[in-house]
C-alpha positions in Angstrom: -2.0 -49.5 191.4 -4.3 -51.6 189.3 -3.3 -50.1 186.1 -0.2 -51.6 186.0 -1.1 -55.1 184.6 -3.5 -53.4 182.2 -0.3 -51.2 180.9 2.5 -54.0 180.7 -0.2 -56.7 179.0 -1.1 -53.6 176.3 3.2 -53.1 175.8 3.4 -57.0 175.7 0.5 -57.1 172.8 2.5 -54.2 170.8 5.2 -55.7 171.4 4.6 -59.0 169.8 3.0 -57.5 167.0 5.8 -55.3 166.1 8.0 -58.3 166.1 5.1 -60.1 163.7 5.3 -57.2 161.5 9.0 -57.2 161.4 9.3 -61.0 161.0 6.4 -60.5 158.1 7.7 -61.3 154.7 8.1 -57.9 152.3 6.2 -57.9 149.2 8.5 -58.0 146.3 8.5 -54.8 144.5 6.9 -55.5 140.9 9.4 -55.9 138.0 9.4 -53.0 135.4 8.6 -54.5 132.2 11.1 -53.8 129.9 11.0 -53.6 126.3 12.2 -56.4 123.9 15.7 -56.0 121.8 15.0 -54.1 118.8 15.7 -56.2 115.6 19.1 -55.0 114.1 18.4 -53.2 111.1 20.0 -54.5 107.8 22.6 -52.1 106.4 21.4 -51.5 103.1 18.0 -50.5 103.7 17.1 -47.0 104.8 16.0 -46.3 108.2 15.9 -43.4 110.8 18.2 -44.2 113.8 15.7 -45.8 116.6 16.1 -44.9 120.2 15.3 -48.1 123.1 11.5 -47.3 122.8 11.3 -47.9 119.4 10.8 -44.5 118.5 13.1 -42.0 116.0 16.1 -40.8 118.7 15.4 -37.5 119.5 19.1 -36.4 118.9 19.0 -38.0 115.4 15.6 -36.1 114.6 17.0 -32.7 115.8 20.6 -33.0 113.7 18.4 -34.0 110.4 16.2 -30.9 111.0 19.3 -28.7 111.5 20.9 -30.0 108.0 17.3 -29.4 106.1 17.6 -26.2 107.2 21.4 -26.0 106.2 20.7 -27.9 102.8 17.7 -25.4 101.9 20.2 -22.5 101.8 21.6 -23.9 98.7 25.3 -22.7 99.5 27.1 -25.6 99.8 30.0 -26.5 97.5 31.1 -29.8 99.6 29.4 -31.8 102.1 31.1 -33.8 104.4 28.7 -36.9 105.4 29.4 -39.6 108.4 29.1 -40.4 111.6 30.5 -39.4 114.6 34.0 -39.5 113.1 32.8 -37.0 110.7 30.8 -35.1 113.2 34.1 -34.8 115.0 35.0 -31.8 112.8 32.7 -29.7 114.8 35.2 -29.9 117.5 37.9 -28.8 115.4 36.1 -25.7 114.2 39.4 -23.6 113.4 41.3 -26.3 111.2 37.7 -27.3 109.5 37.4 -23.2 108.4 40.8 -23.6 107.4 40.7 -26.3 104.9 37.4 -25.7 103.8 35.5 -22.8 104.5 36.7 -21.8 100.9 34.2 -24.4 99.6 31.3 -23.4 101.8 31.5 -26.9 103.8 29.1 -28.5 106.0 29.2 -31.3 108.4 26.6 -33.6 108.1 28.1 -36.3 110.5 25.7 -37.7 113.0 27.6 -39.6 116.1 26.1 -43.3 116.1 24.9 -43.4 112.7 25.3 -46.5 110.7 25.2 -47.0 106.9 21.1 -47.5 107.1 20.8 -43.9 108.9 22.7 -42.0 106.6 20.9 -43.6 103.6 18.0 -42.6 105.3 18.9 -38.9 106.1 19.6 -38.7 102.0 16.7 -40.2 101.2 14.4 -37.7 103.4 15.7 -34.2 102.2 19.2 -33.9 103.4 20.3 -33.1 99.7 17.2 -31.3 98.4 18.1 -27.8 97.6 22.0 -28.2 97.2 24.0 -29.7 94.3 27.5 -29.9 96.0 30.4 -30.1 93.6 31.7 -33.0 95.9 31.0 -35.1 99.1 33.4 -36.4 101.4 31.7 -39.9 102.7 32.9 -42.0 105.2 30.7 -44.4 107.0 30.2 -48.1 108.5 32.5 -48.4 111.6 29.4 -48.3 113.9 28.1 -51.5 111.1 30.9 -53.8 112.7 29.3 -54.9 115.5 26.3 -55.8 114.3 26.6 -59.3 113.4 23.8 -59.7 110.9 25.4 -56.6 109.1 27.9 -58.7 106.8 31.0 -56.7 104.7 28.4 -57.3 101.8 25.6 -56.0 103.1 27.3 -52.8 104.6 28.9 -52.5 101.2 25.7 -52.4 99.5 24.2 -49.7 101.7 27.2 -47.4 101.0 26.6 -48.2 97.4 22.9 -47.2 98.2 24.1 -44.0 99.6 26.2 -43.2 96.4 23.5 -43.8 94.3 20.8 -41.8 96.3 23.3 -38.7 96.2 23.8 -39.1 92.5 19.8 -39.3 92.2 19.7 -36.0 93.6 22.6 -34.3 92.2 23.7 -36.2 89.4 26.9 -34.4 88.8 28.5 -34.2 92.4 31.7 -35.9 93.2 32.3 -38.6 95.7 35.3 -38.8 97.9 34.5 -42.3 99.3 37.0 -42.8 102.1 38.0 -46.0 103.5 36.5 -46.8 107.0 39.3 -45.3 109.3 41.3 -48.3 110.9 39.7 -49.0 114.9 41.1 -50.5 117.8 44.7 -50.7 119.1 45.7 -53.6 117.1 45.1 -55.9 114.3 44.2 -58.8 115.9 41.1 -60.7 114.1 40.0 -62.3 117.3 40.4 -59.5 119.6 39.6 -56.6 117.2 37.4 -58.3 115.0 35.7 -54.9 113.9 39.1 -53.6 112.2 39.2 -56.6 110.3 35.8 -56.3 109.2 35.9 -52.7 108.4 38.7 -53.9 106.4 36.7 -56.5 104.1 34.0 -53.5 103.7 36.8 -51.6 102.2 38.1 -54.3 99.6 34.3 -54.1 98.7 33.8 -50.6 98.2 37.2 -49.7 96.6 35.7 -51.4 93.5 33.0 -48.7 93.2 35.9 -46.0 92.1 34.8 -45.3 88.7 37.4 -42.6 88.0 34.6 -39.8 87.5 31.8 -39.4 89.6 33.5 -41.9 92.7 37.3 -41.6 94.0 38.0 -44.1 96.7 40.3 -43.1 98.7 42.1 -45.2 101.3 44.4 -43.0 104.0 44.0 -45.5 106.7 47.8 -46.3 107.1 48.7 -42.7 107.6 47.3 -43.3 111.6 49.1 -46.3 112.3 52.2 -46.8 113.6 54.3 -49.4 110.8 53.5 -52.2 112.6 49.8 -51.4 112.2 49.4 -49.9 116.1 47.0 -47.4 116.5 47.7 -45.2 119.0 46.1 -42.5 121.7 47.9 -39.8 120.5 46.0 -39.8 117.1 42.8 -41.5 118.6 42.4 -41.6 122.5 39.7 -44.3 122.4 41.0 -46.4 119.1 38.2 -44.8 117.2 37.7 -41.1 116.8 40.3 -39.2 115.7 41.7 -36.4 117.9 43.3 -32.8 116.5 46.1 -34.6 115.3 44.0 -37.3 113.6 41.7 -34.8 112.1 45.3 -32.6 110.9 46.2 -36.2 109.2 42.8 -36.3 107.5 43.1 -32.7 106.0 47.0 -32.7 104.8 46.1 -36.8 103.3 42.7 -35.1 101.4 43.3 -32.0 100.8 44.8 -32.0 96.8 42.1 -35.0 96.3 39.1 -32.7 97.4 40.5 -29.6 95.0 40.5 -31.3 92.5 37.2 -33.0 92.9 35.4 -29.4 93.9 36.9 -27.4 91.0 
């Protein structure tokens, strides 16, 4: 039959075309443009927390708005101010209420916050409408991993927070907690964050004036005799679990009561 050679020819042409297509180099997918890394924020200059896109972090903004609304109520006699360690009190509500409901305490902690972020929050309304008797302030551990944030700069930022609070509420007493220990063991090479926090603590301890600012270091209460931090207290060697918050509550109870009179 005459059509068979034509059919075979067509099939051979198709096969060659398919083979050519299979062997043809594929065009590489265009690479997605990546935003350049944001420069490190100085610890002593107020700044909101930014996302990778350079815009204000959504979670940070929402928390800030909630704190503004809380401040406008004008009820809080005690404010807890800080980062995720402070925010973690929200997961210990029975203990928090037992210890601090008497002060109508509010928790202004935001996970991931650094010194400059807390300073920005204070300067942007979180102390408008309230004149708390006392503020429990601990901040700085998230600055420890930023090479450009020296202990001196971190401490200067903390001092700016204190001044910003007193500018808005002159009589508020501040319970300035030393930055908690971090990392399993004390080792400047393997755990530089703890060493840096200790350097900050050495500076901010001098802010204690016995009147409006009261420095209080309870870090040793979290540690074993050899300086080890256990998972029983802080599972990730940074954030306390319930036992850790109980240690904090027991440690500051008497001091806070005297400041919040």
